[in-house]
ZASE-398753 format. One record per residue (C-alpha): residue in one letter; x, y, z negated; residue number from 1. Coordinates in steps of 0.001 Angstrom, whole numbers, plus 524288, in hexadecimal, padded with zeros to 5 digits. Layout:
! ZASE-398753
{site 'A',{X,Y,Z},NUM} ...
END
This chain:
! ZASE-398753
{site 'X',{E8419,35EAA,87D50},1} {site 'X',{E8E62,356EB,87653},2} {site 'X',{E956C,35A3C,86933},3} {site 'X',{EA13B,35F88,86F27},4} {site 'X',{EA6CF,362BF,861E1},5} {site 'X',{EA8AB,35478,86065},6} {site 'X',{EB269,35415,86B13},7} {site 'X',{EB9B9,360BB,86748},8} {site 'X',{EBA84,35C8A,85911},9} {site 'X',{EBFFE,34EFF,85D39},10} {site 'X',{ECA47,35638,86692},11} {site 'X',{ECE52,35EF4,85B86},12} {site 'X',{ECF44,35409,85114},13} {site 'X',{ED6F6,34C10,85A90},14} {site 'X',{EE11B,355E8,85CDD},15} {site 'X',{EE198,3571C,84C88},16} {site 'X',{EE603,348B9,84C81},17} {site 'X',{EF200,34C3E,853D4},18} {site 'X',{EEE41,349D6,8626E},19} {site 'X',{EF58B,35375,86C02},20} {site 'X',{EE9CC,35222,874BD},21} {site 'X',{EDC0D,34BDB,875F9},22} {site 'X',{ECFAE,34B66,87F1B},23} {site 'X',{EC273,348E7,878BB},24} {site 'X',{EB6C9,34630,880AE},25} {site 'X',{EA90F,344FB,87B05},26} {site 'X',{E9E0C,33E0E,883E1},27} {site 'X',{E90A8,33B70,88150},28} {site 'X',{E8797,33473,8899D},29} {site 'X',{E7859,33091,88A51},30} {site 'X',{E71DD,32624,89418},31} {site 'X',{E6583,31F88,895C5},32} {site 'X',{E618A,315F5,89F57},33} {site 'X',{E5480,30EFA,8A36A},34} {site 'X',{E548F,30230,8ABBE},35} {site 'X',{E48EE,2FBDD,8B1FE},36} {site 'X',{E4807,2EEB0,8B788},37} {site 'X',{E3C3C,2EC41,8C11F},38} {site 'X',{E314B,2F334,8BA92},39} {site 'X',{E3596,2F3AF,8ACC8},40} {site 'X',{E3EC2,2FC36,8A4CD},41} {site 'X',{E4993,2F321,8A15B},42} {site 'X',{E53C1,2FA7A,898C8},43} {site 'X',{E55F9,30710,891F8},44} {site 'X',{E6353,30B0C,88EE6},45} {site 'X',{E6744,3182C,886BB},46} {site 'X',{E74DB,31AE9,882A8},47} {site 'X',{E7B6C,326BD,87C5F},48} {site 'X',{E891F,328C5,877FB},49} {site 'X',{E9423,33315,874C4},50} {site 'X',{EA267,33097,8744B},51} {site 'X',{EAF64,337E0,87123},52} {site 'X',{EBB28,3339D,87947},53} {site 'X',{EC8E0,3388A,873F2},54} {site 'X',{ED4DF,3388A,87B7F},55} {site 'X',{EE0CC,33A73,87277},56} {site 'X',{EEF40,33F1C,874EF},57} {site 'X',{EF84A,33CBE,8695E},58} {site 'X',{F05B6,33CE9,8690D},59} {site 'X',{F06A9,338BD,8773F},60} {site 'X',{EFD6E,32EA8,874B9},61} {site 'X',{EEF99,32E0F,87AB9},62} {site 'X',{EE347,32707,87668},63} {site 'X',{ED4A2,32724,87C2C},64} {site 'X',{EC92D,32443,872B3},65} {site 'X',{EBA41,32651,870BC},66} {site 'X',{EB18F,3258F,866EA},67} {site 'X',{EA2DA,328A1,8653F},68} {site 'X',{EA338,32BE2,85716},69} {site 'X',{EA29A,33AB0,857DC},70} {site 'X',{E9FFE,33E10,849A0},71} {site 'X',{EAAAC,346F5,844B9},72} {site 'X',{EB06B,33EC3,8396A},73} {site 'X',{EB118,332F6,841A4},74} {site 'X',{EB759,33830,84D58},75} {site 'X',{EC0E2,33E9C,845E7},76} {site 'X',{EC50A,3312F,8401A},77} {site 'X',{EC473,32BE5,84E37},78} {site 'X',{ECD9F,33646,85297},79} {site 'X',{ED6BB,3345A,84800},80} {site 'X',{ED88E,3257F,84A28},81} {site 'X',{ED971,32723,85909},82} {site 'X',{EE411,3311F,85888},83} {site 'X',{EEB52,32788,84EEE},84} {site 'X',{EE9E2,31CD7,8581C},85} {site 'X',{EEE88,32458,863F4},86} {site 'X',{EFB31,3282A,85D23},87} {site 'X',{EFDC0,3199F,85E4E},88} {site 'X',{EFC0A,3175A,86DC4},89} {site 'X',{F0808,3177C,876A7},90} {site 'X',{F0BF6,3252C,87B38},91} {site 'X',{F06DE,32894,88862},92} {site 'X',{F0CB8,3363E,88DB3},93} {site 'X',{F047D,3365A,8999E},94} {site 'X',{EF87E,33894,8911C},95} {site 'X',{EF3FD,347BD,890A0},96} {site 'X',{EE80D,3511A,89191},97} {site 'X',{EE73C,35604,89F9A},98} {site 'X',{EEE08,3645F,8A172},99} {site 'X',{EE3D4,36E6F,89D5A},100} {site 'X',{EE575,37573,8AA8E},101} {site 'X',{EDDE5,368BB,8B0C0},102} {site 'X',{ED27A,36AEF,8A7A5},103} {site 'X',{EC394,36F43,8AB66},104} {site 'X',{EC2A9,37BB4,8A65B},105} {site 'X',{EB4EA,37F33,8A9EA},106} {site 'X',{EA829,37D22,8A4A1},107} {site 'X',{E9F96,379B5,8AF7D},108} {site 'X',{E934F,3721D,8B094},109} {site 'X',{E92A0,365DA,8B92E},110} {site 'X',{E8454,366B7,8B9A5},111} {site 'X',{E8260,357CD,8B729},112} {site 'X',{E79C5,35885,8AA54},113} {site 'X',{E6B8A,35733,8AC74},114} {site 'X',{E6466,35E7B,8A11E},115} {site 'X',{E5878,358A0,8A290},116} {site 'X',{E5CC2,34997,89FCA},117} {site 'X',{E5855,34B41,891F1},118} {site 'X',{E4A84,34DC6,896DB},119} {site 'X',{E4947,340E7,89CCA},120} {site 'X',{E428F,3368B,894E4},121} {site 'X',{E42F9,3281D,8931C},122} {site 'X',{E364F,32620,89AAA},123} {site 'X',{E3AF9,32DA0,8A75B},124} {site 'X',{E4759,325B0,8A785},125} {site 'X',{E3FA9,3184E,8A638},126} {site 'X',{E3726,31D46,8B09C},127} {site 'X',{E41B4,31F8A,8B9A7},128} {site 'X',{E47E6,31243,8B752},129} {site 'X',{E3A92,30B0C,8B8A3},130} {site 'X',{E3659,3137F,8C44D},131} {site 'X',{E4256,31012,8CBEA},132} {site 'X',{E408C,30189,8C938},133} {site 'X',{E3248,3029F,8CD25},134} {site 'X',{E361C,3098C,8D961},135} {site 'X',{E391C,2FC1D,8E01D},136} {site 'X',{E355A,2F15D,8D70E},137} {site 'X',{E2CE1,2E6F9,8DCB9},138} {site 'X',{E2DDD,2ECC7,8EA25},139} {site 'X',{E352E,2E176,8F015},140} {site 'X',{E3181,2D269,8EC98},141} {site 'X',{E4015,2CF3D,8EC4C},142} {site 'X',{E42F6,2D929,8E137},143} {site 'X',{E4839,2D292,8D50B},144} {site 'X',{E4AEA,2DF1A,8CC7F},145} {site 'X',{E4BB5,2EE26,8CDD8},146} {site 'X',{E54A5,2F36E,8C2FA},147} {site 'X',{E55D1,302DE,8C0EA},148} {site 'X',{E5BB6,30B47,8B6C6},149} {site 'X',{E5B2C,31A33,8B44B},150} {site 'X',{E64F2,31FAE,8AB38},151} {site 'X',{E68AF,32C95,8A863},152} {site 'X',{E7211,333C4,89D3F},153} {site 'X',{E7C0B,33D7F,89AFD},154} {site 'X',{E8A81,33DFD,89790},155} {site 'X',{E913D,34A2A,8929D},156} {site 'X',{EA008,34B1A,88DB8},157} {site 'X',{EA92F,355EE,887E4},158} {site 'X',{EB772,353E0,88AA0},159} {site 'X',{EC0E1,35C1A,88271},160} {site 'X',{ED0CC,35B7C,88050},161} {site 'X',{EDBE2,36216,879C8},162} {site 'X',{EDF6B,36878,8851A},163} {site 'X',{ED474,371B7,885B0},164} {site 'X',{ECC2A,3692C,88ED4},165} {site 'X',{EBD56,369A9,88BE7},166} {site 'X',{EB263,36514,894B3},167} {site 'X',{EA466,3603A,893C9},168} {site 'X',{E9B05,35A10,89E3C},169} {site 'X',{E8E8C,35317,89E5F},170} {site 'X',{E85E3,34C65,8A763},171} {site 'X',{E787C,344C2,8AA2D},172} {site 'X',{E759B,3396C,8B1AF},173} {site 'X',{E6A99,331B3,8B725},174} {site 'X',{E6C58,3238C,8BE36},175} {site 'X',{E61B2,31C14,8C469},176} {site 'X',{E64B7,30E7C,8CA39},177} {site 'X',{E5D05,302E8,8CF89},178} {site 'X',{E60B6,2F4B3,8D2D7},179} {site 'X',{E57D1,2EB89,8DA8B},180} {site 'X',{E59C7,2DD43,8DACE},181} {site 'X',{E5371,2D4BD,8E566},182} {site 'X',{E50E0,2C606,8E8C7},183} {site 'X',{E580D,2C196,8F434},184} {site 'X',{E5B22,2B420,8F9BF},185} {site 'X',{E5E1D,2A961,8EF85},186} {site 'X',{E642C,2B047,8E3BF},187} {site 'X',{E68DE,2BC88,8EA3B},188} {site 'X',{E630E,2C975,8E2FA},189} {site 'X',{E6865,2D49F,8EA91},190} {site 'X',{E6751,2E177,8E354},191} {site 'X',{E68AF,2EF62,8E76A},192} {site 'X',{E6BD8,2FB8B,8DE7C},193} {site 'X',{E6A44,309A5,8DEFF},194} {site 'X',{E6CF0,3150B,8D68F},195} {site 'X',{E6A74,3243A,8D44A},196} {site 'X',{E7209,32CA1,8CBE4},197} {site 'X',{E71F3,33B16,8C847},198} {site 'X',{E768E,34501,8BE39},199} {site 'X',{E684C,34B7D,8BDF3},200} {site 'X',{E5B6B,343BC,8BC92},201} {site 'X',{E557C,34C76,8C7E1},202} {site 'X',{E5F8F,3482F,8D150},203} {site 'X',{E5E14,339A2,8CE0E},204} {site 'X',{E553C,332EA,8D943},205} {site 'X',{E4B6A,32A1D,8D0F1},206} {site 'X',{E4481,324F1,8DC11},207} {site 'X',{E497F,31ABF,8E677},208} {site 'X',{E561C,314E4,8DF92},209} {site 'X',{E4F95,30746,8DC66},210} {site 'X',{E4B08,307E3,8EB91},211} {site 'X',{E5908,30985,8EF8D},212} {site 'X',{E5D85,2FECE,8E6ED},213} {site 'X',{E525B,2F6A0,8ED81},214} {site 'X',{E5661,2F9F5,8FA41},215} {site 'X',{E64D8,2F5DF,8F848},216} {site 'X',{E5F72,2E889,8F35B},217} {site 'X',{E56E3,2E5EF,8FD78},218} {site 'X',{E625B,2E7A5,906C1},219} {site 'X',{E69A2,2DDAA,900DF},220} {site 'X',{E60A8,2D25C,9032A},221} {site 'X',{E644B,2C6BB,90B5C},222} {site 'X',{E738C,2C9B6,90BC1},223} {site 'X',{E7BDD,2C421,916DB},224} {site 'X',{E8953,2C07E,9189F},225} {site 'X',{E94B0,2C6C7,91FF4},226} {site 'X',{EA0BE,2C0D6,925C4},227} {site 'X',{EADCB,2C4BC,91F34},228} {site 'X',{EB4E7,2CEC9,92796},229} {site 'X',{EB8AC,2DD1C,928C9},230} {site 'X',{EAD1B,2E696,929B8},231} {site 'X',{EA95C,2F54F,9297C},232} {site 'X',{EA4E3,2F7C7,91B96},233} {site 'X',{E9BD3,30231,91731},234} {site 'X',{E9AA1,304DB,9088B},235} {site 'X',{E8D5B,30A81,90335},236} {site 'X',{E8F1B,317AF,8FB2C},237} {site 'X',{E87EC,30FA3,8F016},238} {site 'X',{E94D4,3081C,8EE00},239} {site 'X',{E9F1C,31064,8F595},240} {site 'X',{EA571,31555,8E884},241} {site 'X',{EA838,30738,8E4E7},242} {site 'X',{EB1C7,305FC,8F003},243} {site 'X',{EB7A9,31327,8EC2C},244} {site 'X',{EBB2F,30F2C,8DEC4},245} {site 'X',{EC786,308CA,8E106},246} {site 'X',{ECCAE,314DE,8E797},247} {site 'X',{EC9B7,31E53,8DC18},248} {site 'X',{ECF45,313D1,8D1F4},249} {site 'X',{EDC5A,3143F,8DA4D},250} {site 'X',{EDC63,32352,8D868},251} {site 'X',{EDB7F,32381,8CA8D},252} {site 'X',{EE6E1,32740,8C17B},253} {site 'X',{EE6F5,31A68,8B9C0},254} {site 'X',{EE7BB,3124E,8C6EA},255} {site 'X',{EF304,31B01,8CC2B},256} {site 'X',{EFAE7,31AA9,8BEC4},257} {site 'X',{EF877,30B3C,8BDE0},258} {site 'X',{EFE43,30994,8CBA8},259} {site 'X',{EF0CE,30367,8CE63},260} {site 'X',{EEC26,30B92,8D921},261} {site 'X',{EEBB2,30976,8E856},262} {site 'X',{EEBBA,3177C,8EA55},263} {site 'X',{EF912,31A1F,8E34A},264} {site 'X',{F015D,323FF,8EA29},265} {site 'X',{EF738,32587,8F52D},266} {site 'X',{EF4D2,333C4,8F175},267} {site 'X',{EF404,33C37,8FECA},268} {site 'X',{EF2FC,32FAE,9066E},269} {site 'X',{EE809,32A51,91006},270} {site 'X',{EE214,31E3F,90824},271} {site 'X',{ED51E,31E4A,90F5E},272} {site 'X',{ECE0B,321B0,91C7B},273} {site 'X',{ECBCB,330A5,91FC7},274} {site 'X',{EBDA4,32D82,91A73},275} {site 'X',{EC1E5,32C08,90CAB},276} {site 'X',{EBECD,33951,906DD},277} {site 'X',{EBC61,33A17,8F88C},278} {site 'X',{EBB41,346A1,8EF46},279} {site 'X',{EB97C,3476C,8E0F2},280} {site 'X',{EAED5,352DC,8DEC0},281} {site 'X',{EAD45,35487,8CFC9},282} {site 'X',{EA7B1,361B9,8CFC9},283} {site 'X',{E9B09,35F63,8D74A},284} {site 'X',{E91FE,364D9,8CCCE},285} {site 'X',{E86D9,35D23,8C93E},286} {site 'X',{E8BCA,35138,8CF75},287} {site 'X',{E8E9D,342A3,8C90A},288} {site 'X',{E9CA4,341CC,8C6A1},289} {site 'X',{EA057,35056,8C71B},290} {site 'X',{EA810,355B9,8BB70},291} {site 'X',{EB0C5,361D2,8B7C0},292} {site 'X',{EBA6F,359B6,8B0C7},293} {site 'X',{EC04B,34C12,8AE69},294} {site 'X',{EC24C,343C8,8A2DA},295} {site 'X',{ECE35,34AE9,89FD8},296} {site 'X',{EC745,35871,8A120},297} {site 'X',{ECF2E,35AA9,8AEE5},298} {site 'X',{EC824,363C4,8B830},299} {site 'X',{EC171,35B88,8C39C},300} {site 'X',{EC305,360AB,8D101},301} {site 'X',{EBF95,35C79,8DE8F},302} {site 'X',{EC94C,353E0,8E41D},303} {site 'X',{ECC40,34B8E,8F181},304} {site 'X',{ECEAC,33E1A,8EE04},305} {site 'X',{ED00C,338FD,8FC37},306} {site 'X',{ECE82,34120,9083B},307} {site 'X',{ECEC1,33A46,915E8},308} {site 'X',{ED390,32EFC,90E97},309} {site 'X',{EDF7C,33592,9081A},310} {site 'X',{EE155,33503,8F9E6},311} {site 'X',{EE232,34197,8F237},312} {site 'X',{EDF47,33F45,8E48E},313} {site 'X',{EE19E,3364A,8D910},314} {site 'X',{EDA31,33639,8CBCC},315} {site 'X',{EE4C5,33912,8C223},316} {site 'X',{EE256,33DB0,8B488},317} {site 'X',{EEBD0,34394,8AAFE},318} {site 'X',{EF09B,336BC,8A56A},319} {site 'X',{EF3B4,33051,8B1F4},320} {site 'X',{EF837,33CA0,8B774},321} {site 'X',{F01CC,33CA7,8ADC1},322} {site 'X',{F0570,32DD8,8AE82},323} {site 'X',{F07E3,32EF0,8BD73},324} {site 'X',{F0D72,33C1A,8BCDF},325} {site 'X',{F03C6,3417A,8C61E},326} {site 'X',{EFA8A,34DC7,8C75C},327} {site 'X',{EEDB7,34AAB,8BFD0},328} {site 'X',{EE0E7,34CFA,8C780},329} {site 'X',{ED55B,34769,8C084},330} {site 'X',{ED24B,33A8B,8BA39},331} {site 'X',{EC767,33611,8C2F0},332} {site 'X',{EBE23,33986,8CD2F},333} {site 'X',{EB11A,340EC,8CADC},334} {site 'X',{EA7F5,34248,8D6B7},335} {site 'X',{EACAB,33A66,8E26C},336} {site 'X',{EA805,33F6D,8EF10},337} {site 'X',{EAB9A,33B21,8FD7A},338} {site 'X',{EAEC2,343B6,90802},339} {site 'X',{EA91F,3434E,91521},340} {site 'X',{EA0A2,338F4,91934},341} {site 'X',{E93F8,339D9,9208F},342} {site 'X',{E8749,331CA,92259},343} {site 'X',{E810E,326C9,91AC8},344} {site 'X',{E8419,31964,9183E},345} {site 'X',{E7B72,315E7,9257E},346} {site 'X',{E8496,31D60,92D01},347} {site 'X',{E9123,3159A,9288A},348} {site 'X',{E89B3,30952,92B99},349} {site 'X',{E85A5,30E22,939B4},350} {site 'X',{E93F9,30E01,93CB1},351} {site 'X',{E965C,2FFD9,9392A},352} {site 'X',{E9353,2F46D,942BE},353} {site 'X',{E9629,2E94A,938A1},354} {site 'X',{E9A5A,2EBC4,92AFF},355} {site 'X',{E964F,2EBBA,91C4F},356} {site 'X',{E8F58,2F538,9144D},357} {site 'X',{E9352,2F3FA,90691},358} {site 'X',{E88E7,2F79D,8FBD8},359} {site 'X',{E8EEB,2EFFA,8F033},360} {site 'X',{E9CF1,2ECB7,8EA18},361} {site 'X',{E9B8B,2DEE3,8E20F},362} {site 'X',{EA976,2DDFD,8DB37},363} {site 'X',{EB66D,2DE1A,8DFD5},364} {site 'X',{EC1A9,2E566,8DD63},365} {site 'X',{ECD53,2EE58,8E15D},366} {site 'X',{EDB3B,2ECC6,8DE9C},367} {site 'X',{EDDDF,2FAC1,8D8B9},368} {site 'X',{EEBEB,2F96E,8DC46},369} {site 'X',{EEBEC,2F4A9,8EAD3},370} {site 'X',{EDE7B,2F8C4,8EF32},371} {site 'X',{EDA7C,2EB07,8F2A9},372} {site 'X',{ECB76,2E8EA,8F03A},373} {site 'X',{EC1A9,2DDE7,8F256},374} {site 'X',{EB39B,2E07D,8EEE8},375} {site 'X',{EA78C,2D953,8EFC3},376} {site 'X',{E9CF4,2E09F,8F7B1},377} {site 'X',{E8E11,2DFF0,8FB34},378} {site 'X',{E86A5,2E7A8,90575},379} {site 'X',{E827B,2E4A4,913CB},380} {site 'X',{E865C,2E322,921E5},381} {site 'X',{E878B,2EE8C,92AA5},382} {site 'X',{E8303,2EA1B,938A3},383} {site 'X',{E835D,2F210,94373},384} {site 'X',{E826A,2FFE0,93AF2},385} {site 'X',{E7695,2FA2E,9328E},386} {site 'X',{E7736,2F559,92467},387} {site 'X',{E748B,2E648,926E8},388} {site 'X',{E73DA,2DACC,91DA9},389} {site 'X',{E781B,2D9FD,90F9E},390} {site 'X',{E84D9,2D35A,90CEB},391} {site 'X',{E8A77,2D045,8FF62},392} {site 'X',{E9664,2C74A,8F9D1},393} {site 'X',{EA0FD,2CD16,9025C},394} {site 'X',{EACE7,2D396,8FE66},395} {site 'X',{EB536,2DEB9,90441},396} {site 'X',{EC300,2DF3D,90362},397} {site 'X',{ECF52,2E7BD,90621},398} {site 'X',{ED7AC,2F2BC,900C3},399} {site 'X',{ED22B,2FFF1,8FC5D},400} {site 'X',{EDD24,30816,904BF},401} {site 'X',{ED855,30096,91187},402} {site 'X',{ECA15,30189,90DF3},403} {site 'X',{EC9E9,30F59,90C74},404} {site 'X',{ED1F3,310FA,9189B},405} {site 'X',{EC63D,309E7,91F04},406} {site 'X',{EBC40,313E0,91BA8},407} {site 'X',{EB587,3182F,9283E},408} {site 'X',{EA88D,31DC3,9242D},409} {site 'X',{EA3DB,32654,9188D},410} {site 'X',{E9503,3297B,91683},411} {site 'X',{E8EF6,334CC,91061},412} {site 'X',{E8566,32E39,906BA},413} {site 'X',{E8CE5,32E1F,8FA4E},414} {site 'X',{E8444,32E5B,8EDC7},415} {site 'X',{E83CF,33B7F,8E71B},416} {site 'X',{E7FF6,33677,8DB11},417} {site 'X',{E8CB6,3302E,8D80C},418} {site 'X',{E99A3,3359B,8D3F5},419} {site 'X',{EA007,32D57,8DF49},420} {site 'X',{E99BA,33243,8EB94},421} {site 'X',{E9EE7,32787,8F592},422} {site 'X',{E97D5,32653,9012D},423} {site 'X',{E958A,319E7,90979},424} {site 'X',{EA1E3,31649,90F25},425} {site 'X',{EA630,30E0D,91B5A},426} {site 'X',{EB279,3057D,91DE1},427} {site 'X',{EB765,2FDE1,92A36},428} {site 'X',{EBDBA,2F111,9292A},429} {site 'X',{EBA9B,2EC46,91CA3},430} {site 'X',{EBD1D,2DD89,917DD},431} {site 'X',{EB1D6,2D5E6,913FF},432} {site 'X',{EB174,2C8A8,90FE7},433} {site 'X',{EA5FD,2BFD1,90A37},434} {site 'X',{EA69C,2B8F9,8FDB4},435} 
END
């Protein structure tokens, strides 16, 4: 448990310096990582740190600051200095704390903390990383390398402000990843990657991670070429969230306030096909991404973002709500979950006579104002409902609003270890071009 009195003392002292309002967040985290390459332990990393964030509201002005010097004398000196500096800033009348009625007022436990973590020793962590690498090392003559990493740690934070909010949360995490590189024709070095993640060690699958990475690398051997044209596109669940990112960015308060969103003024209108059904489920206890309150202390609740393609919700924090003269919602999504969907990736492929399965995005961009995009992709041909030869060095291009109207299939294979549970998705008539 953190020394919560440090945050309380900082808040009290800030108010004594003439601040009309203030918010203080005390955070602490510890992380370790053990990396193996082939048959040997290659790297060990250990990090721990604490920090104090302060947001001051002084004479109509606002400043945000942080420090890791938490001893009382130094902290008081720091607060005096930043309070004086805040008075020099340009006034910003839109800055304020949330109304107290919007705060989370409970004391629930999200059940995201593994009390057994402190009992896991370095030797066990080292063994997990090495055993994962040895799972596949030497199993194929074309193997150049296998790199694995096991990491774990915890984060905790305490948030308090002068409007009466006080909240605490903590969670542990465990991650295991593997990358396998193979030797192909010429200088080609196809690589496959996989990861597992959990909040509790007993829920982390330690076996099979490197094998899945190897299988994905083997599938990329001897890539072929595909003529430019319009094809049916299926996007694997491992990378589908990357395709959703521009939509989420366009829903944010900063993007809307800066007239930099292709979803401005579209609340209540259909912006995608009827299969676009996305929800924020922050109150799923014991799950990654779940939380009772956001960075402002505002209580979270289940929200429908898109339902049958219709936009229902923007992410508007207090500041941007004041700037836009809109009702505030919440600053960012918590745990995204797709509604509907059925079957597996193979079921989506079975409905395609000729198309492209996308398993990776390699650079590119999306214009946040217009929604026009161009992304490099890698993946596989789809031929008569089956995954075919690997392909790379191709681009997809179009407009985000058109793309989501072309959504024609949704699987039910989202990875539950992620806070963005986006399943494999299928689109029709997508423009592909060779590089």
